[in-house]
PDB file of N, CA, C and O in Angstrom:
ATOM      1  N   MET A   1       6.996  -8.488   4.151  1.00  0.00           N
ATOM      2  CA  MET A   1       7.356  -6.938   3.902  1.00  0.00           C
ATOM      3  C   MET A   1       6.678  -6.382   2.741  1.00  0.00           C
ATOM      4  O   MET A   1       6.508  -7.081   1.742  1.00  0.00           O
ATOM      5  N   VAL A   2       6.305  -5.262   2.795  1.00  0.00           N
ATOM      6  CA  VAL A   2       5.657  -4.608   1.816  1.00  0.00           C
ATOM      7  C   VAL A   2       6.685  -3.952   0.695  1.00  0.00           C
ATOM      8  O   VAL A   2       7.658  -3.229   0.911  1.00  0.00           O
ATOM      9  N   ARG A   3       6.243  -4.358  -0.385  1.00  0.00           N
ATOM     10  CA  ARG A   3       7.324  -4.008  -1.266  1.00  0.00           C
ATOM     11  C   ARG A   3       7.465  -2.333  -1.671  1.00  0.00           C
ATOM     12  O   ARG A   3       6.586  -1.480  -1.546  1.00  0.00           O
ATOM     13  N   ALA A   4       8.617  -2.184  -2.106  1.00  0.00           N
ATOM     14  CA  ALA A   4       9.412  -0.811  -1.906  1.00  0.00           C
ATOM     15  C   ALA A   4       8.619   0.052  -2.994  1.00  0.00           C
ATOM     16  O   ALA A   4       8.466   1.258  -2.800  1.00  0.00           O
ATOM     17  N   ASP A   5       8.080  -0.614  -4.220  1.00  0.00           N
ATOM     18  CA  ASP A   5       7.448   0.319  -5.054  1.00  0.00           C
ATOM     19  C   ASP A   5       6.172   0.790  -4.661  1.00  0.00           C
ATOM     20  O   ASP A   5       5.655   1.776  -5.186  1.00  0.00           O
ATOM     21  N   LEU A   6       5.637   0.121  -3.750  1.00  0.00           N
ATOM     22  CA  LEU A   6       4.143  -0.040  -3.104  1.00  0.00           C
ATOM     23  C   LEU A   6       4.364   1.354  -1.765  1.00  0.00           C
ATOM     24  O   LEU A   6       3.635   2.311  -1.507  1.00  0.00           O
ATOM     25  N   LEU A   7       5.034   1.127  -1.452  1.00  0.00           N
ATOM     26  CA  LEU A   7       5.425   2.218  -0.396  1.00  0.00           C
ATOM     27  C   LEU A   7       5.852   3.569  -0.701  1.00  0.00           C
ATOM     28  O   LEU A   7       5.484   4.551  -0.056  1.00  0.00           O
ATOM     29  N   LYS A   8       6.638   3.600  -1.700  1.00  0.00           N
ATOM     30  CA  LYS A   8       7.198   4.823  -2.650  1.00  0.00           C
ATOM     31  C   LYS A   8       5.606   5.742  -3.013  1.00  0.00           C
ATOM     32  O   LYS A   8       5.262   6.888  -2.722  1.00  0.00           O
ATOM     33  N   LYS A   9       4.829   4.516  -3.844  1.00  0.00           N
ATOM     34  CA  LYS A   9       3.752   5.377  -4.430  1.00  0.00           C
ATOM     35  C   LYS A   9       2.748   5.841  -3.378  1.00  0.00           C
ATOM     36  O   LYS A   9       2.057   6.835  -3.603  1.00  0.00           O
ATOM     37  N   LEU A  10       2.643   5.148  -2.221  1.00  0.00           N
ATOM     38  CA  LEU A  10       1.682   5.474  -1.283  1.00  0.00           C
ATOM     39  C   LEU A  10       2.270   6.826  -0.742  1.00  0.00           C
ATOM     40  O   LEU A  10       1.457   7.740  -0.600  1.00  0.00           O
ATOM     41  N   PHE A  11       3.672   7.079  -0.400  1.00  0.00           N
ATOM     42  CA  PHE A  11       4.023   8.079   0.425  1.00  0.00           C
ATOM     43  C   PHE A  11       3.992   9.073  -0.742  1.00  0.00           C
ATOM     44  O   PHE A  11       3.486  10.150  -0.425  1.00  0.00           O
ATOM     45  N   SER A  12       4.350   8.994  -1.840  1.00  0.00           N
ATOM     46  CA  SER A  12       3.998  10.060  -3.124  1.00  0.00           C
ATOM     47  C   SER A  12       2.416  10.523  -3.299  1.00  0.00           C
ATOM     48  O   SER A  12       1.957  11.634  -3.563  1.00  0.00           O
ATOM     49  N   SER A  13       1.809   9.366  -3.074  1.00  0.00           N
ATOM     50  CA  SER A  13       0.176  10.239  -3.377  1.00  0.00           C
ATOM     51  C   SER A  13      -0.321  10.740  -2.296  1.00  0.00           C
ATOM     52  O   SER A  13      -1.291  11.476  -2.478  1.00  0.00           O
ATOM     53  N   PHE A  14       0.131  10.537  -0.884  1.00  0.00           N
ATOM     54  CA  PHE A  14       0.239  11.208   0.568  1.00  0.00           C
ATOM     55  C   PHE A  14       0.668  12.483   0.273  1.00  0.00           C
ATOM     56  O   PHE A  14      -0.136  13.415   0.282  1.00  0.00           O
ATOM     57  N   ASN A  15       1.933  12.657  -0.009  1.00  0.00           N
ATOM     58  CA  ASN A  15       2.529  14.034  -0.315  1.00  0.00           C
ATOM     59  C   ASN A  15       2.201  14.848  -1.339  1.00  0.00           C
ATOM     60  O   ASN A  15       2.649  15.993  -1.285  1.00  0.00           O
ATOM     61  N   ASN A  16       1.437  14.500  -2.386  1.00  0.00           N
ATOM     62  CA  ASN A  16       0.779  15.190  -3.584  1.00  0.00           C
ATOM     63  C   ASN A  16      -0.917  15.287  -3.019  1.00  0.00           C
ATOM     64  O   ASN A  16      -1.776  15.766  -3.759  1.00  0.00           O
ATOM     65  N   ASP A  17      -1.155  14.920  -2.031  1.00  0.00           N
ATOM     66  CA  ASP A  17      -2.578  15.104  -1.863  1.00  0.00           C
ATOM     67  C   ASP A  17      -3.614  14.386  -2.718  1.00  0.00           C
ATOM     68  O   ASP A  17      -4.721  14.889  -2.907  1.00  0.00           O
ATOM     69  N   ASP A  18      -3.191  12.983  -3.335  1.00  0.00           N
ATOM     70  CA  ASP A  18      -3.818  12.433  -4.123  1.00  0.00           C
ATOM     71  C   ASP A  18      -4.646  11.371  -3.445  1.00  0.00           C
ATOM     72  O   ASP A  18      -4.381  10.181  -3.619  1.00  0.00           O
ATOM     73  N   ARG A  19      -5.673  11.779  -2.653  1.00  0.00           N
ATOM     74  CA  ARG A  19      -6.807  10.722  -1.838  1.00  0.00           C
ATOM     75  C   ARG A  19      -6.945   9.625  -2.619  1.00  0.00           C
ATOM     76  O   ARG A  19      -6.915   8.514  -2.090  1.00  0.00           O
ATOM     77  N   GLU A  20      -7.123   9.771  -4.028  1.00  0.00           N
ATOM     78  CA  GLU A  20      -7.696   8.296  -4.894  1.00  0.00           C
ATOM     79  C   GLU A  20      -6.718   7.819  -4.740  1.00  0.00           C
ATOM     80  O   GLU A  20      -6.671   7.097  -3.744  1.00  0.00           O
ATOM     81  N   LEU A  21      -5.306   7.938  -5.659  1.00  0.00           N
ATOM     82  CA  LEU A  21      -4.202   7.023  -5.394  1.00  0.00           C
ATOM     83  C   LEU A  21      -3.961   6.431  -3.967  1.00  0.00           C
ATOM     84  O   LEU A  21      -3.569   5.312  -3.637  1.00  0.00           O
ATOM     85  N   PHE A  22      -4.246   7.313  -3.363  1.00  0.00           N
ATOM     86  CA  PHE A  22      -3.376   6.849  -1.462  1.00  0.00           C
ATOM     87  C   PHE A  22      -4.617   5.493  -1.356  1.00  0.00           C
ATOM     88  O   PHE A  22      -4.273   4.351  -1.049  1.00  0.00           O
ATOM     89  N   ILE A  23      -5.735   5.782  -1.597  1.00  0.00           N
ATOM     90  CA  ILE A  23      -6.665   4.667  -1.187  1.00  0.00           C
ATOM     91  C   ILE A  23      -6.341   3.629  -2.338  1.00  0.00           C
ATOM     92  O   ILE A  23      -6.263   2.447  -2.002  1.00  0.00           O
ATOM     93  N   LYS A  24      -6.197   3.878  -3.323  1.00  0.00           N
ATOM     94  CA  LYS A  24      -5.812   2.648  -4.256  1.00  0.00           C
ATOM     95  C   LYS A  24      -4.701   2.001  -4.015  1.00  0.00           C
ATOM     96  O   LYS A  24      -4.646   0.859  -4.470  1.00  0.00           O
ATOM     97  N   THR A  25      -3.671   2.451  -3.350  1.00  0.00           N
ATOM     98  CA  THR A  25      -2.239   2.004  -3.085  1.00  0.00           C
ATOM     99  C   THR A  25      -2.289   1.220  -1.915  1.00  0.00           C
ATOM    100  O   THR A  25      -1.591   0.212  -1.808  1.00  0.00           O
ATOM    101  N   ALA A  26      -3.243   1.692  -0.814  1.00  0.00           N
ATOM    102  CA  ALA A  26      -3.514   1.306   0.577  1.00  0.00           C
ATOM    103  C   ALA A  26      -4.018  -0.331   0.227  1.00  0.00           C
ATOM    104  O   ALA A  26      -3.498  -1.346   0.691  1.00  0.00           O
ATOM    105  N   HIS A  27      -5.289  -0.255  -0.815  1.00  0.00           N
ATOM    106  CA  HIS A  27      -5.771  -1.693  -1.047  1.00  0.00           C
ATOM    107  C   HIS A  27      -4.610  -2.310  -1.620  1.00  0.00           C
ATOM    108  O   HIS A  27      -4.383  -3.475  -1.293  1.00  0.00           O
ATOM    109  N   GLU A  28      -3.732  -1.656  -2.524  1.00  0.00           N
ATOM    110  CA  GLU A  28      -2.992  -2.759  -3.288  1.00  0.00           C
ATOM    111  C   GLU A  28      -1.962  -3.514  -2.076  1.00  0.00           C
ATOM    112  O   GLU A  28      -1.559  -4.676  -2.032  1.00  0.00           O
ATOM    113  N   ILE A  29      -1.743  -2.472  -1.223  1.00  0.00           N
ATOM    114  CA  ILE A  29      -0.796  -2.838  -0.235  1.00  0.00           C
ATOM    115  C   ILE A  29      -1.579  -4.094   0.864  1.00  0.00           C
ATOM    116  O   ILE A  29      -0.886  -4.996   1.334  1.00  0.00           O
ATOM    117  N   ILE A  30      -2.870  -4.003   1.127  1.00  0.00           N
ATOM    118  CA  ILE A  30      -3.359  -4.955   1.803  1.00  0.00           C
ATOM    119  C   ILE A  30      -3.469  -6.248   1.027  1.00  0.00           C
ATOM    120  O   ILE A  30      -3.153  -7.275   1.626  1.00  0.00           O
ATOM    121  N   ASN A  31      -3.900  -6.339  -0.311  1.00  0.00           N
ATOM    122  CA  ASN A  31      -4.080  -7.597  -1.021  1.00  0.00           C
ATOM    123  C   ASN A  31      -2.999  -8.105  -1.166  1.00  0.00           C
ATOM    124  O   ASN A  31      -3.066  -9.318  -0.969  1.00  0.00           O
ATOM    125  N   ASP A  32      -1.672  -7.640  -1.510  1.00  0.00           N
ATOM    126  CA  ASP A  32      -0.712  -8.141  -1.443  1.00  0.00           C
ATOM    127  C   ASP A  32      -0.316  -8.914   0.071  1.00  0.00           C
ATOM    128  O   ASP A  32      -0.172 -10.133   0.167  1.00  0.00           O
ATOM    129  N   GLU A  33      -0.205  -8.164   0.962  1.00  0.00           N
ATOM    130  CA  GLU A  33      -0.005  -8.636   2.268  1.00  0.00           C
ATOM    131  C   GLU A  33      -1.062  -9.971   2.513  1.00  0.00           C
ATOM    132  O   GLU A  33      -0.601 -10.949   3.103  1.00  0.00           O
ATOM    133  N   ARG A  34      -2.100  -9.984   2.175  1.00  0.00           N
ATOM    134  CA  ARG A  34      -3.327 -10.769   2.297  1.00  0.00           C
ATOM    135  C   ARG A  34      -2.771 -12.185   1.286  1.00  0.00           C
ATOM    136  O   ARG A  34      -2.824 -13.316   1.769  1.00  0.00           O
ATOM    137  N   LYS A  35      -2.351 -11.995   0.142  1.00  0.00           N
ATOM    138  CA  LYS A  35      -1.520 -12.993  -0.787  1.00  0.00           C
ATOM    139  C   LYS A  35      -0.849 -13.660  -0.060  1.00  0.00           C
ATOM    140  O   LYS A  35      -1.046 -14.875  -0.034  1.00  0.00           O
ATOM    141  N   LYS A  36       0.143 -13.072   0.745  1.00  0.00           N
ATOM    142  CA  LYS A  36       1.216 -13.945   1.455  1.00  0.00           C
ATOM    143  C   LYS A  36       0.749 -14.649   2.730  1.00  0.00           C
ATOM    144  O   LYS A  36       1.462 -15.385   3.412  1.00  0.00           O
ATOM    145  N   SER A  37      -0.407 -14.370   2.951  1.00  0.00           N
ATOM    146  CA  SER A  37      -1.250 -15.178   4.077  1.00  0.00           C
ATOM    147  C   SER A  37      -0.532 -14.667   5.296  1.00  0.00           C
ATOM    148  O   SER A  37      -0.233 -15.609   6.029  1.00  0.00           O
ATOM    149  N   LEU A  38      -0.156 -13.504   5.761  1.00  0.00           N
ATOM    150  CA  LEU A  38       0.603 -13.170   7.086  1.00  0.00           C
ATOM    151  C   LEU A  38      -0.563 -12.968   8.192  1.00  0.00           C
ATOM    152  O   LEU A  38      -1.579 -12.273   8.158  1.00  0.00           O
ATOM    153  N   HIS A  39      -0.205 -13.561   8.874  1.00  0.00           N
ATOM    154  CA  HIS A  39      -1.022 -13.304  10.218  1.00  0.00           C
ATOM    155  C   HIS A  39      -0.493 -13.165  11.532  1.00  0.00           C
ATOM    156  O   HIS A  39       0.266 -14.036  11.958  1.00  0.00           O
ATOM    157  N   ILE A  40      -0.843 -12.030  12.335  1.00  0.00           N
ATOM    158  CA  ILE A  40      -0.400 -11.756  13.364  1.00  0.00           C
ATOM    159  C   ILE A  40      -1.178 -12.737  14.432  1.00  0.00           C
ATOM    160  O   ILE A  40      -2.371 -13.038  14.391  1.00  0.00           O
ATOM    161  N   GLY A  41      -0.180 -13.169  15.420  1.00  0.00           N
ATOM    162  CA  GLY A  41      -1.019 -13.934  16.556  1.00  0.00           C
ATOM    163  C   GLY A  41      -0.647 -15.252  16.543  1.00  0.00           C
ATOM    164  O   GLY A  41      -1.159 -16.046  17.332  1.00  0.00           O
TER     165      GLY A  41
END
């Protein structure tokens, strides 16, 4: 499950039209999930 702080940051950056922070946060979420070695299938 994605950390709550990252989700808040993601939605806040989207709401504030902060594209740079949105992309940075999305990458943080992706990297965090990769560290957990979550695989679908």
